[in-house]
C-alpha positions as CSV (number, residue, x, y, z in Angstrom):
1,M,-20.5,-25.3,17.8
2,K,-17.0,-24.2,19.4
3,R,-15.6,-27.4,19.8
4,K,-16.1,-27.7,16.0
5,L,-14.3,-24.6,15.3
6,V,-11.3,-25.6,17.5
7,V,-11.3,-28.8,15.8
8,A,-11.6,-27.5,12.4
9,A,-9.1,-25.0,13.3
10,L,-6.8,-27.4,14.8
11,V,-7.0,-29.6,11.6
12,A,-6.6,-26.7,9.3
13,V,-3.3,-25.6,11.0
14,T,-2.0,-29.2,11.5
15,A,-2.4,-29.7,7.6
16,L,-1.0,-26.3,6.6
17,S,2.1,-27.5,8.9
18,A,2.4,-30.8,7.4
19,C,2.6,-29.1,4.0
20,S,5.2,-26.6,5.0
21,P,8.2,-28.4,4.7
22,A,7.8,-29.0,0.9
23,S,7.6,-25.4,0.4
24,E,9.9,-24.0,2.6
25,P,12.3,-21.4,0.8
26,G,15.6,-21.8,-0.2
27,A,18.4,-19.2,1.3
28,G,17.4,-15.9,0.3
29,D,14.0,-16.8,-1.0
30,Q,10.9,-14.8,0.1
31,V,8.1,-16.8,0.6
32,L,4.4,-15.2,1.6
33,R,1.2,-17.3,2.4
34,Y,-2.0,-15.5,2.2
35,A,-5.2,-16.8,3.6
36,P,-8.5,-15.3,2.0
37,A,-11.8,-15.2,3.5
38,M,-12.9,-17.0,0.4
39,F,-10.9,-19.2,-2.2
40,P,-11.0,-19.2,-6.2
41,V,-13.2,-21.7,-7.4
42,S,-11.3,-21.0,-10.9
43,L,-8.9,-18.6,-12.5
44,D,-11.4,-18.0,-15.5
45,T,-11.7,-14.5,-15.0
46,H,-13.7,-14.0,-18.2
47,K,-16.3,-16.5,-16.8
48,Y,-16.2,-15.5,-13.4
49,A,-15.6,-11.6,-13.6
50,G,-17.6,-10.6,-10.8
51,E,-16.3,-13.1,-8.2
52,E,-13.7,-11.3,-5.8
53,A,-12.0,-14.4,-4.8
54,V,-11.1,-14.8,-8.7
55,Q,-10.2,-11.3,-9.5
56,T,-7.9,-11.4,-6.4
57,A,-5.7,-14.4,-7.6
58,I,-5.8,-13.5,-11.1
59,Q,-4.7,-9.8,-11.0
60,Q,-1.5,-11.4,-9.9
61,I,-1.0,-13.1,-13.2
62,M,-3.1,-11.2,-15.6
63,E,-3.3,-7.6,-16.1
64,P,-5.6,-5.2,-17.4
65,L,-5.3,-2.0,-19.7
66,V,-6.3,0.4,-16.7
67,R,-6.8,0.2,-12.7
68,V,-8.3,2.5,-10.3
69,D,-5.9,3.9,-7.9
70,D,-6.8,6.4,-5.3
71,G,-10.3,7.1,-7.0
72,K,-8.5,8.0,-10.3
73,I,-8.0,5.8,-13.5
74,V,-4.3,5.0,-14.2
75,P,-2.1,3.2,-16.9
76,V,-1.4,-0.4,-16.8
77,L,-0.9,-2.3,-20.3
78,A,-2.5,0.9,-21.9
79,V,0.1,3.9,-21.4
80,S,-2.6,6.6,-22.7
81,W,-6.3,7.0,-24.2
82,Q,-8.0,9.7,-26.2
83,N,-11.8,10.5,-27.8
84,P,-10.9,11.8,-31.2
85,D,-14.8,11.9,-30.8
86,P,-17.6,11.0,-28.5
87,N,-17.9,7.5,-29.7
88,T,-14.5,6.7,-30.1
89,W,-11.8,5.5,-27.6
90,V,-8.2,5.1,-28.8
91,F,-5.8,3.4,-26.5
92,K,-2.2,3.3,-26.8
93,L,-0.7,0.0,-25.6
94,R,2.5,-0.1,-23.2
95,E,5.4,-1.6,-25.6
96,G,8.3,-4.0,-25.2
97,V,5.7,-6.1,-23.1
98,K,5.9,-9.6,-22.9
99,F,3.8,-12.4,-21.5
100,S,5.3,-14.6,-18.9
101,D,6.1,-17.5,-21.8
102,G,8.2,-14.9,-23.8
103,T,5.5,-14.1,-26.2
104,P,5.2,-10.1,-27.2
105,F,2.2,-8.5,-25.9
106,T,0.1,-6.5,-29.0
107,A,-3.8,-5.2,-29.3
108,K,-4.5,-8.4,-30.8
109,D,-4.2,-10.0,-27.6
110,V,-6.3,-7.2,-26.0
111,V,-9.1,-7.9,-28.8
112,A,-9.1,-11.7,-28.2
113,S,-9.5,-11.4,-24.6
114,Y,-12.2,-9.1,-24.9
115,Q,-14.1,-11.4,-27.6
116,R,-14.0,-14.1,-25.1
117,H,-15.1,-12.6,-22.2
118,Q,-18.4,-11.4,-24.3
119,K,-18.5,-15.0,-25.8
120,L,-19.1,-16.4,-22.3
121,D,-21.8,-13.7,-21.5
122,G,-20.8,-13.1,-17.9
123,P,-22.4,-10.9,-15.6
124,L,-20.4,-7.9,-16.5
125,V,-21.1,-8.2,-20.7
126,P,-24.0,-5.7,-19.8
127,L,-21.1,-3.0,-19.2
128,Y,-20.2,-3.2,-22.7
129,A,-23.6,-3.1,-24.4
130,S,-23.1,0.0,-26.5
131,V,-19.8,-1.1,-28.0
132,T,-20.0,-1.9,-31.9
133,S,-16.4,-2.6,-32.2
134,F,-13.4,-3.5,-30.1
135,A,-10.4,-3.8,-32.9
136,A,-6.5,-3.8,-33.3
137,T,-5.7,-0.7,-35.5
138,D,-2.2,-2.0,-35.5
139,D,0.0,-3.7,-32.7
140,A,0.3,-0.9,-30.2
141,T,-3.3,0.7,-30.6
142,V,-6.6,-0.5,-29.6
143,T,-10.0,1.2,-31.1
144,V,-13.1,0.9,-29.5
145,K,-16.3,2.4,-30.9
146,T,-19.5,2.8,-29.3
147,G,-23.1,3.5,-30.6
148,K,-23.5,6.2,-28.2
149,P,-20.9,7.5,-25.6
150,L,-19.9,5.3,-23.1
151,G,-18.1,7.4,-20.0
152,T,-18.0,4.1,-18.0
153,L,-15.7,2.3,-20.6
154,L,-12.7,2.9,-18.6
155,S,-14.1,1.5,-15.0
156,S,-15.4,-1.4,-17.0
157,L,-11.9,-2.3,-18.4
158,T,-10.1,-2.3,-15.0
159,L,-12.0,-6.0,-14.8
160,L,-10.9,-7.2,-18.2
161,F,-7.6,-9.3,-17.9
162,I,-5.7,-9.9,-20.8
163,G,-4.1,-13.3,-21.9
164,P,-2.1,-14.2,-25.1
165,G,-4.6,-14.1,-28.2
166,G,-3.5,-17.5,-29.6
167,K,-4.0,-19.4,-26.1
168,V,-6.5,-17.5,-24.3
169,D,-9.6,-19.4,-26.0
170,A,-7.7,-22.9,-25.6
171,D,-9.2,-25.6,-23.6
172,G,-7.5,-25.9,-20.4
173,F,-5.8,-22.3,-20.8
174,F,-7.4,-21.0,-17.3
175,T,-5.9,-24.1,-15.1
176,K,-2.6,-22.6,-15.4
177,P,-3.2,-19.3,-17.0
178,I,0.0,-17.0,-18.7
179,G,-0.4,-13.3,-18.3
180,T,2.1,-10.2,-18.2
181,G,1.5,-9.7,-14.6
182,P,4.2,-9.9,-11.8
183,F,3.5,-13.8,-10.9
184,T,3.3,-17.1,-13.0
185,V,1.2,-20.1,-11.9
186,S,2.8,-22.9,-10.5
187,Q,0.3,-24.8,-9.3
188,F,-3.2,-24.5,-8.8
189,Q,-6.2,-26.7,-7.3
190,P,-9.7,-25.3,-7.3
191,D,-11.1,-24.7,-3.6
192,E,-7.7,-26.0,-2.3
193,K,-4.5,-24.5,-3.4
194,L,-2.7,-21.9,-5.7
195,E,1.0,-21.3,-5.7
196,L,2.4,-18.4,-7.9
197,A,6.2,-17.7,-8.7
198,A,7.9,-14.5,-9.4
199,N,8.0,-13.3,-13.2
200,P,11.5,-12.4,-13.4
201,S,10.8,-10.5,-16.6
202,Y,7.6,-8.5,-15.4
203,W,7.8,-5.1,-17.2
204,D,7.5,-3.3,-13.9
205,G,10.3,-4.7,-12.3
206,A,10.5,-8.7,-10.6
207,P,8.4,-9.1,-7.5
208,Q,11.0,-9.6,-4.5
209,L,8.6,-12.1,-3.4
210,S,10.0,-15.5,-5.0
211,K,6.9,-17.4,-4.0
212,L,3.3,-16.3,-3.0
213,E,0.7,-19.2,-1.7
214,F,-2.7,-18.8,-1.3
215,V,-3.9,-21.2,1.7
216,N,-7.3,-22.1,1.5
217,I,-8.4,-22.4,5.4
218,P,-12.1,-22.4,5.5
219,E,-13.0,-21.7,9.2
220,V,-12.1,-17.8,10.5
221,A,-10.8,-19.6,14.0
222,G,-8.4,-21.6,11.6
223,R,-7.1,-18.6,9.6
224,I,-6.5,-16.6,12.7
225,T,-4.4,-19.4,14.5
226,G,-2.3,-19.9,11.5
227,L,-1.5,-16.2,11.5
228,E,-0.7,-16.2,15.0
229,N,1.5,-19.6,14.9
230,G,3.2,-18.0,11.9
231,E,1.8,-20.3,9.2
232,V,0.1,-17.6,7.7
233,D,1.5,-14.2,7.0
234,V,-1.4,-11.9,5.6
235,L,-5.3,-12.6,6.5
236,T,-8.3,-10.2,5.2
237,Q,-12.0,-9.7,6.2
238,I,-11.4,-10.5,9.8
239,P,-15.1,-10.9,11.4
240,P,-15.6,-7.7,14.1
241,D,-15.9,-10.0,17.1
242,Q,-12.4,-11.7,16.3
243,V,-10.5,-8.3,15.7
244,A,-9.7,-8.1,19.6
245,S,-8.0,-11.0,19.7
246,V,-5.8,-10.3,16.4
247,K,-4.9,-6.6,17.7
248,D,-3.5,-8.1,20.8
249,S,-1.4,-10.7,19.2
250,Q,2.3,-10.2,19.7
251,G,4.2,-9.5,16.0
252,I,0.9,-9.1,14.4
253,S,0.1,-5.6,12.6
254,Y,-3.8,-4.6,12.3
255,A,-5.3,-2.1,10.2
256,T,-8.4,-1.0,8.4
257,T,-9.2,1.0,5.3
258,P,-12.1,2.3,3.2
259,S,-13.7,0.0,1.0
260,W,-16.2,-0.4,-2.0
261,T,-18.3,-2.9,-0.1
262,Y,-21.8,-1.8,1.7
263,Y,-24.8,-3.8,3.3
264,F,-28.3,-3.5,1.3
265,D,-31.6,-4.9,2.4
266,W,-33.9,-4.8,-0.7
267,F,-37.8,-4.9,-0.9
268,N,-39.4,-7.3,-3.4
269,H,-41.6,-4.4,-5.0
270,N,-43.7,-7.1,-6.9
271,R,-45.2,-8.2,-3.4
272,K,-47.5,-6.1,-1.2
273,P,-47.1,-4.1,1.2
274,F,-43.6,-3.0,-0.4
275,D,-44.9,-1.6,-3.7
276,D,-46.1,1.1,-1.3
277,P,-43.2,3.7,-0.6
278,R,-44.8,4.7,2.5
279,V,-44.0,1.1,3.9
280,R,-40.8,1.1,2.8
281,Q,-39.8,4.4,4.2
282,A,-41.6,3.3,7.0
283,M,-39.4,0.2,7.5
284,W,-36.3,2.6,7.2
285,H,-37.2,4.9,9.9
286,A,-37.8,2.2,12.5
287,L,-34.5,1.3,12.0
288,N,-31.7,2.7,15.0
289,L,-28.9,2.0,12.6
290,E,-26.5,4.2,14.2
291,G,-26.8,2.4,17.6
292,T,-26.6,-1.0,15.7
293,V,-23.6,-0.4,13.5
294,N,-21.5,0.8,16.2
295,D,-22.4,-2.0,18.4
296,L,-22.1,-4.6,15.9
297,F,-19.3,-3.3,13.9
298,G,-17.2,-0.6,15.8
299,D,-14.5,1.2,13.5
300,L,-15.3,-1.4,10.6
301,A,-18.5,0.2,9.3
302,T,-20.0,3.6,9.3
303,V,-24.0,4.3,8.6
304,A,-24.3,4.5,4.8
305,Q,-24.8,8.0,3.0
306,A,-25.9,6.4,-0.3
307,P,-27.0,3.4,-2.3
308,L,-23.3,2.9,-2.8
309,A,-20.3,2.9,-0.8
310,Q,-18.7,6.3,-0.3
311,G,-15.0,6.5,-2.2
312,V,-16.8,5.2,-5.3
313,I,-16.7,7.5,-8.2
314,G,-19.9,9.4,-8.8
315,A,-21.2,8.1,-5.1
316,P,-23.2,11.1,-3.5
317,K,-23.3,11.9,0.1
318,L,-27.0,11.9,1.2
319,A,-28.5,12.3,5.0
320,P,-29.3,8.7,6.9
321,Y,-32.8,8.1,7.4
322,A,-33.4,9.3,10.8
323,Y,-34.5,6.9,13.6
324,D,-38.2,7.8,14.4
325,P,-40.4,4.9,15.2
326,A,-43.4,7.5,15.6
327,K,-42.9,8.4,12.2
328,A,-42.7,5.1,11.0
329,K,-45.8,4.1,12.6
330,Q,-47.9,7.3,11.3
331,L,-46.6,6.0,7.4
332,L,-48.0,2.5,8.3
333,A,-51.3,3.8,9.3
334,Q,-51.2,6.4,6.1
335,A,-50.6,3.1,4.1
336,G,-53.9,1.3,5.6
337,L,-51.5,-0.8,8.3
338,P,-51.8,1.0,11.6
339,N,-51.5,-2.8,13.3
340,G,-48.4,-3.8,11.5
341,F,-48.3,-6.6,9.1
342,S,-46.0,-10.1,8.8
343,T,-43.2,-10.9,6.3
344,S,-39.8,-12.1,5.9
345,M,-36.0,-11.6,5.1
346,Q,-33.7,-13.7,3.7
347,W,-29.9,-13.5,4.1
348,P,-27.1,-15.7,3.0
349,L,-25.3,-18.0,5.6
350,E,-22.0,-16.1,6.4
351,G,-23.0,-13.7,3.6
352,G,-21.2,-10.7,5.1
353,P,-19.5,-10.0,8.5
354,N,-22.0,-10.0,11.5
355,I,-24.7,-10.5,8.8
356,R,-26.9,-12.7,11.1
357,A,-26.7,-10.3,14.2
358,L,-27.6,-7.4,11.7
359,A,-30.7,-9.2,10.7
360,Q,-31.5,-9.9,14.1
361,A,-31.3,-6.0,15.4
362,M,-33.4,-5.1,12.3
363,I,-36.1,-7.5,13.2
364,S,-35.9,-6.4,16.6
365,D,-36.5,-3.0,15.6
366,W,-39.4,-3.7,13.3
367,A,-41.3,-5.7,16.1
368,K,-41.5,-2.5,17.7
369,I,-43.4,-0.9,15.1
370,G,-45.7,-4.1,14.7
371,V,-44.0,-5.4,11.8
372,K,-43.1,-9.3,12.1
373,V,-40.5,-10.3,10.1
374,Q,-39.5,-14.1,9.8
375,P,-35.9,-14.7,9.5
376,L,-34.8,-16.7,6.6
377,E,-31.0,-17.6,6.6
378,K,-30.3,-19.7,3.8
379,E,-27.1,-21.8,2.3
380,R,-25.7,-19.8,-0.4
381,A,-26.9,-21.7,-3.2
382,Q,-30.5,-21.9,-2.1
383,W,-30.3,-18.1,-1.4
384,L,-28.8,-17.6,-4.9
385,E,-31.8,-19.6,-6.6
386,D,-34.4,-17.7,-4.8
387,F,-32.2,-14.3,-5.1
388,G,-32.5,-14.6,-8.8
389,K,-35.9,-15.9,-8.7
390,L,-37.6,-12.9,-6.8
391,N,-38.6,-15.7,-4.3
392,W,-38.2,-13.2,-1.6
393,D,-39.8,-10.4,0.5
394,M,-36.8,-8.6,1.5
395,N,-33.1,-9.6,1.0
396,L,-30.3,-8.6,3.0
397,Q,-26.8,-8.7,1.5
398,T,-23.5,-7.0,1.1
399,N,-22.2,-5.9,-2.5
400,V,-18.9,-4.3,-3.8
401,S,-19.1,-1.8,-6.6
402,G,-16.4,-4.0,-8.6
403,T,-15.2,-1.5,-10.9
404,G,-14.9,1.7,-8.3
405,D,-17.6,3.3,-10.6
406,A,-21.1,4.2,-9.7
407,D,-22.3,2.7,-13.0
408,Y,-21.6,-0.5,-11.9
409,T,-23.9,-0.5,-9.2
410,L,-26.1,2.1,-9.9
411,A,-27.2,1.1,-13.5
412,R,-26.6,-2.5,-13.4
413,L,-29.1,-2.9,-10.5
414,Y,-31.7,-0.2,-10.8
415,I,-32.5,0.2,-14.1
416,C,-36.2,-1.3,-15.2
417,S,-34.6,-3.9,-17.6
418,A,-32.5,-5.3,-14.9
419,K,-35.7,-6.8,-13.0
420,R,-33.5,-7.2,-9.7
421,N,-36.4,-6.1,-7.3
422,G,-39.5,-5.3,-9.1
423,Y,-39.0,-1.4,-9.0
424,C,-39.1,0.3,-11.9
425,N,-38.8,4.4,-12.6
426,P,-38.3,5.4,-16.3
427,A,-37.0,8.9,-14.7
428,L,-34.2,7.0,-12.9
429,D,-33.4,5.2,-15.9
430,K,-33.2,8.4,-17.9
431,L,-30.5,9.5,-15.2
432,L,-28.3,6.5,-14.8
433,L,-28.4,5.7,-18.8
434,D,-27.6,9.6,-19.4
435,A,-24.4,9.4,-16.6
436,R,-23.3,6.2,-18.5
437,T,-23.2,8.3,-22.0
438,S,-21.5,11.1,-20.7
439,I,-17.6,11.2,-21.0
440,D,-17.6,14.1,-18.7
441,Q,-16.9,13.0,-15.3
442,G,-18.1,16.0,-13.7
443,A,-21.9,15.8,-15.4
444,R,-21.8,12.3,-14.3
445,A,-20.9,13.2,-11.0
446,K,-24.5,15.6,-10.7
447,L,-26.4,12.8,-12.5
448,Y,-25.4,10.1,-9.8
449,T,-26.2,12.6,-7.1
450,E,-29.7,13.0,-8.5
451,A,-30.5,9.0,-9.2
452,G,-29.2,8.3,-5.7
453,Q,-31.5,10.9,-4.1
454,T,-34.5,9.0,-6.1
455,I,-33.3,5.7,-5.1
456,W,-33.3,7.4,-1.2
457,K,-36.6,8.9,-1.6
458,D,-38.3,6.1,-3.2
459,A,-36.7,3.7,-0.4
460,V,-36.1,1.0,-3.4
461,G,-34.3,-0.7,-0.4
462,I,-32.6,0.3,3.1
463,F,-28.8,0.9,3.0
464,P,-27.5,0.4,6.5
465,A,-23.9,0.7,6.4
466,D,-20.6,1.1,4.6
467,L,-17.9,-1.6,5.6
468,A,-14.4,-1.0,6.0
469,S,-11.9,-3.4,4.9
470,N,-9.6,-4.9,7.6
471,S,-6.4,-6.9,7.4
472,A,-3.7,-8.4,9.6
473,H,-0.2,-9.4,8.8
474,R,2.9,-10.6,10.5
475,D,5.2,-7.9,11.2
476,R,7.8,-9.4,8.6
477,V,5.6,-8.3,5.8
478,Q,6.4,-5.0,4.5
479,N,4.3,-2.6,1.9
480,F,1.0,-4.8,2.3
481,V,-1.8,-2.4,1.2
482,M,-5.6,-3.4,1.1
483,P,-7.2,-1.3,-1.6
484,P,-10.8,-0.5,-1.4
485,S,-11.6,-3.1,-4.0
486,G,-10.9,-5.6,-1.4
487,R,-8.4,-7.2,-3.9
488,P,-4.6,-6.7,-2.5
489,L,-2.2,-6.8,-5.1
490,F,1.2,-8.6,-4.1
491,T,3.5,-6.9,-6.4
492,K,5.6,-4.8,-4.3
493,V,5.1,-6.8,-1.0
494,T,8.4,-8.1,0.5
495,V,9.1,-10.1,3.6
496,S,12.1,-10.4,6.0
497,G,13.1,-13.3,8.2
498,S,11.3,-16.3,9.2
């Protein structure tokens, strides 16, 4: 295995070096090379709206009406919004903005992008379920009507990226998409190469980077070698066991930042004995999560305090389950399982930092209370198929609250109609749907606290850890910031020297 990794690293870096002369900058040009952990399979943001790799790439090219910054919704292509009544949102658009091909940006482009997103029926379409009309009132105004109040509309719109209305739905548009963003597409080959150039007419000021390259190096070892050799400028999602070597490298800056990503282990409530909350609670009390999280992740994770990451709008702070094997055994006995039971847990191969080690630590703790868990590490395609069909006993994975709003995680995953894990609680449904329909953010936060407490008490799943984001960049890179979404924006980034 080690030999394969070394060979892969050398091949990747050699290939990168071989192509470097062709992309060498001219005098005064600033070129930055970014090696993401996952490479975009497409740039079609409306079709792959939930994919982090796609969103990271497309936000350099296309823009939404609003985005989340420091826990608040801030203007992008919309400069203001208001609610003349609880079921109406009126957005005033930024005037004088043009797409990179020179076409003026208007409200019709927003509507066309929304309609395409809805037509493709992607994973985020349910976020707009109560929208009854989405219309261009005039060139600078978009009016959204809802059947009932929709307090999550702003956060959902952070993931709706806008293209030119006359072109966004044309075949092949997303092979070289056009947007209002800071960069334009020079070349894109799925899973292989993405080269972007500065948009000189960008409304918020042209980037100082003349060229931004997304470089695909599948192996972690190859990405780190590329960073150390200067063939790569920025890395993200560095595994915990590789952090020390990156930190110790000369000329490289390393940082951790909060994120909206967390680990969860769901129970399949359709399968015995996980239909009994006492069994689910016992499984949680059996885990020494504080010790495991500290050992495996260091400063890259903290024990979770909610069924979603802290820092997300509406995330409550709850007390972690106490590590108490004696109580776990007592709960199992009360459930009629004094001698434990046998079950299984699946997770996707390379589905998160140290995921295999986390799974093994949990399985080891469960064995101490008489629960034998078969480990099922699966290739991602097989895991996805089985996950969707509920063909599992327990499922371990990471998740990210993509909009930075609690609704994206809680109402999308835990209402009865979602049918994600067999859990159904009408009282929880009411809390989550009331939170979604309130436009009072304070009231929403209280409802999410109640909802979080319900999920916590019922032990719908186990929530081991909130993950931090980490990144490393060469010292010649300035102004790089890793946001909690895990999707860096390179508009203000600069580089100096070679």
